[in-house]
VOGU-3710 file (C-alpha; in Angstrom, 3 decimals, decimal comma):
1> mdgvklliik> 90,136/118,232/92,598  86,533/119,349/92,172  85,242/122,657/90,805  87,908/122,681/88,082  87,288/122,606/84,343  89,504/121,694/81,451  89,848/124,302/78,725  91,229/123,531/75,284  93,029/126,584/73,906  95,034/126,234/70,711
11> rilflatsdv> 95,027/122,461/71,208  96,517/122,859/74,702  94,629/121,546/77,742  94,405/123,815/80,784  93,157/123,172/84,296  90,886/126,178/84,677  89,591/127,361/88,048  86,929/130,016/88,556  89,480/132,860/88,530  90,756/132,340/84,962
21> lpdqeiygip> 90,481/135,258/82,528  90,345/133,914/78,968  89,916/137,440/77,533  93,305/138,306/79,048  94,841/134,992/77,969  94,962/133,729/81,536  93,733/130,186/81,011  94,917/128,347/84,092  97,526/125,601/84,506  98,592/123,581/81,452
31> lswlgeqiet> 97,921/119,892/82,018  101,347/119,135/80,538  102,948/121,202/83,316  101,135/119,085/85,906  102,392/115,982/84,113  105,982/117,224/84,400  105,548/117,799/88,143  104,215/114,273/88,580  107,360/112,846/86,978  109,983/115,156/88,517
41> spvkkiiiwl> 108,561/115,734/91,992  110,778/114,342/94,808  107,765/113,017/96,736  107,464/109,230/96,958  103,680/108,981/96,688  101,390/110,970/94,388  97,601/111,162/94,648  95,644/113,229/92,115  91,891/112,957/91,581  90,233/115,138/88,937
51> dccfsgelik> 86,477/115,555/88,726  86,001/117,453/85,493  85,106/116,829/81,884  87,772/115,356/79,557  90,049/114,755/82,570  91,191/111,362/81,276  94,098/113,087/79,540  95,865/113,066/82,916  96,441/109,303/82,680  99,078/109,918/80,006
61> ylpnnkdycl> 101,405/111,212/82,718  102,282/108,160/84,804  105,469/108,383/86,893  108,135/105,703/86,707  109,842/106,038/90,068  107,145/106,420/92,726  103,835/105,080/93,979  100,789/106,826/92,563  97,004/106,908/92,460  95,607/108,947/89,560
71> itatrsfetg> 91,840/109,019/89,105  89,847/111,027/86,588  86,071/111,325/86,531  85,837/110,779/82,787  87,703/109,612/79,744  89,555/112,163/77,612  86,615/112,584/75,215  83,820/112,427/77,789  81,801/114,872/79,865  80,746/114,098/83,416
81> leisyeqglf> 77,280/113,557/84,828  76,272/116,549/86,901  73,407/116,531/89,403  71,762/119,899/90,043  72,586/121,342/93,464  74,519/118,219/94,393  77,989/116,791/94,016  78,745/115,119/90,716  78,276/111,364/90,368  82,011/110,682/90,531
91> tktllkglnp> 82,599/112,783/93,657  79,705/111,140/95,482  81,080/107,697/94,631  84,627/108,714/95,585  83,591/109,973/99,020  81,624/106,804/99,635  84,619/104,716/98,597  86,895/106,560/101,035  84,678/105,708/103,995  86,432/102,895/105,924
101> dnyadgivds> 83,078/101,757/107,321  82,290/100,341/103,881  85,119/97,787/104,220  85,207/94,744/106,474  88,720/95,436/107,758  88,242/99,207/108,027  91,183/99,918/105,717  91,005/101,799/102,404  93,970/101,789/100,044  94,323/102,836/96,418
111> hklkqfiekq> 93,629/99,335/95,066  90,483/98,850/97,132  89,247/102,286/96,111  89,719/101,387/92,443  87,640/98,234/92,825  84,936/100,103/94,730  84,585/102,919/92,176  84,575/100,569/89,194  81,896/98,383/90,789  79,711/101,299/91,868
121> maqtsqrpli> 79,846/103,058/88,499  79,699/99,976/86,278  76,031/100,577/85,459  76,379/104,279/84,676  77,237/105,942/81,388  80,226/107,676/82,968  83,544/105,806/82,980  86,254/107,049/85,335  89,861/106,166/84,589  92,022/104,855/87,428
131> anssgsillt> 95,776/104,272/87,286  97,520/102,781/90,317  101,094/101,743/90,926  101,669/98,093/91,828  102,353/99,169/95,393  99,167/100,361/97,067  98,829/103,643/98,973  97,025/103,672/102,310  94,267/106,298/102,094  91,957/106,072/105,108
141> nrytlanfkd> 91,265/103,682/107,967  89,436/103,437/111,254  92,675/103,714/113,209  93,231/107,431/113,488  96,163/108,995/115,311  93,821/109,620/118,230  93,888/105,874/118,910  97,556/106,179/119,867  97,464/109,540/121,626  97,662/108,225/125,208
151> ecpyrslsyf> 98,889/104,726/124,470  102,512/103,719/124,620  103,437/102,012/121,328  106,116/99,922/123,038  105,036/96,271/123,146  107,614/95,060/125,662  108,193/91,345/124,938  105,009/91,023/122,853  105,238/91,343/119,074  103,729/93,891/116,691
161> rensedaevf> 100,893/92,372/114,646  100,123/92,546/110,922  97,354/95,145/111,146  97,142/98,862/110,531  96,983/99,765/114,207  100,331/98,125/114,977  102,038/98,762/111,631  101,536/102,533/111,948  103,681/102,620/115,092  106,245/100,025/114,000
171> ygrdkitknl> 109,469/101,884/113,239  113,148/101,236/112,770  113,031/98,236/110,427  112,388/99,876/107,039  115,739/98,921/105,528  115,592/95,244/106,432  111,891/95,063/105,444  112,735/96,405/101,976  115,555/93,866/101,750  113,139/91,038/102,569
181> iyriqkdrli> 110,678/92,264/99,936  113,487/92,293/97,380  114,647/88,801/98,364  111,127/87,383/98,136  111,066/88,266/94,452  114,384/86,466/93,887  114,504/83,468/96,221  112,116/80,595/96,980  113,131/80,244/100,619  114,118/82,981/103,049
191> vvfgasdsgk> 115,107/82,310/106,650  115,317/85,090/109,239  117,755/84,453/112,088  118,123/86,528/115,220  118,634/86,362/118,936  115,663/85,651/121,168  113,402/88,736/121,595  115,349/90,690/118,961  112,155/91,515/117,036  111,920/88,777/114,396
201> ssllraglly> 108,176/88,255/114,854  107,426/91,983/114,680  109,580/92,363/111,587  107,754/89,579/109,759  104,254/90,579/110,879  104,037/94,376/111,120  106,826/94,843/108,582  106,853/92,228/105,828  103,402/90,606/105,981  101,556/93,893/106,469
211> klkfrqvikg> 103,195/95,401/103,391  102,567/92,305/101,288  98,951/91,730/102,334  97,656/95,266/102,746  100,052/97,518/100,832  100,716/95,104/97,935  104,327/96,209/97,556  104,732/93,319/95,105  102,205/93,156/92,296  99,511/90,623/93,160
221> skswtyltpf> 100,794/89,980/96,697  97,459/90,964/98,199  95,860/87,863/96,676  98,593/85,409/97,690  97,800/82,546/100,060  99,142/83,190/103,567  99,513/80,850/106,515  99,056/82,438/109,891  102,487/82,634/111,591  102,875/79,902/114,179
231> sptekplqql> 105,428/78,603/116,666  106,971/75,276/115,551  107,125/73,839/119,096  108,719/70,406/119,453  106,696/69,026/116,531  107,026/71,571/113,705  105,624/69,350/110,937  102,485/68,582/112,952  102,025/72,290/113,673  102,401/73,087/109,967
241> ekvwnflsln> 99,855/70,412/109,063  97,409/71,795/111,608  97,661/75,338/110,237  97,410/74,098/106,657  94,268/72,075/107,448  92,563/75,155/108,860  93,492/77,065/105,716  92,059/74,295/103,512  88,765/74,525/105,422  88,779/78,317/104,938
251> lpspevnypp> 88,932/78,819/108,684  91,166/81,250/110,560  94,347/79,502/111,619  94,757/78,825/115,321  97,514/80,818/116,906  98,861/80,255/120,378  99,285/83,501/122,272  101,933/82,817/124,846  101,960/85,084/127,922  104,785/87,631/127,950
261> ltpp> 107,911/86,491/129,732  108,684/87,956/133,114  112,182/89,441/133,242  114,358/87,860/135,951
//
């Protein structure tokens, strides 16, 4: 939210837009009211970015039951750096951080944006405040809906992969994916059984692994060590050793892409 100022009237903070009328006691929206909406709103994800002086007060209102990304341009006692006839320093950095071309994988989520802003503004006198939930929120990526406009998302006997392009069209397994995420936090070993071609590989890749590696649904899961999924073949231990050796050398794990089966 740019172009908004914070007014302090009788020790109450207001979000004041250009149409406020202080002489008529029309001060804008109380920041406490916004805080109540953050907590009570039925939405599952909340994103609020404030580019105004003293905006750090917003960070007091963190929700307990939803994913969130709250960013303020300054701390509660701090003014922002304005550049004449240009966007403020924070807004310029924010827009740059939302550009997926500035990331190797073309994906921007709330955690990556936090790291980007903090790094870019580390040498400035302005200190934005950033509060993220443990689960990240996908913000922008190179894979727009146009990529799927004329492409059938059905993969036939091939599996959905653990990338944004496939995960965005992978549906119908939310409940079991959430169950797996819950079990991972409780158990050391989880085995997924299912009939051949029932969707086990897609569930683990586009469902579980994508959420762990790119959405960080468990705190710290983005930095975990992952082995590339592989087929055990007739010599599972040798296959595991092969994948592990590639990981130790910091090389991408080899993965056999078997041709799709031809229905009888």
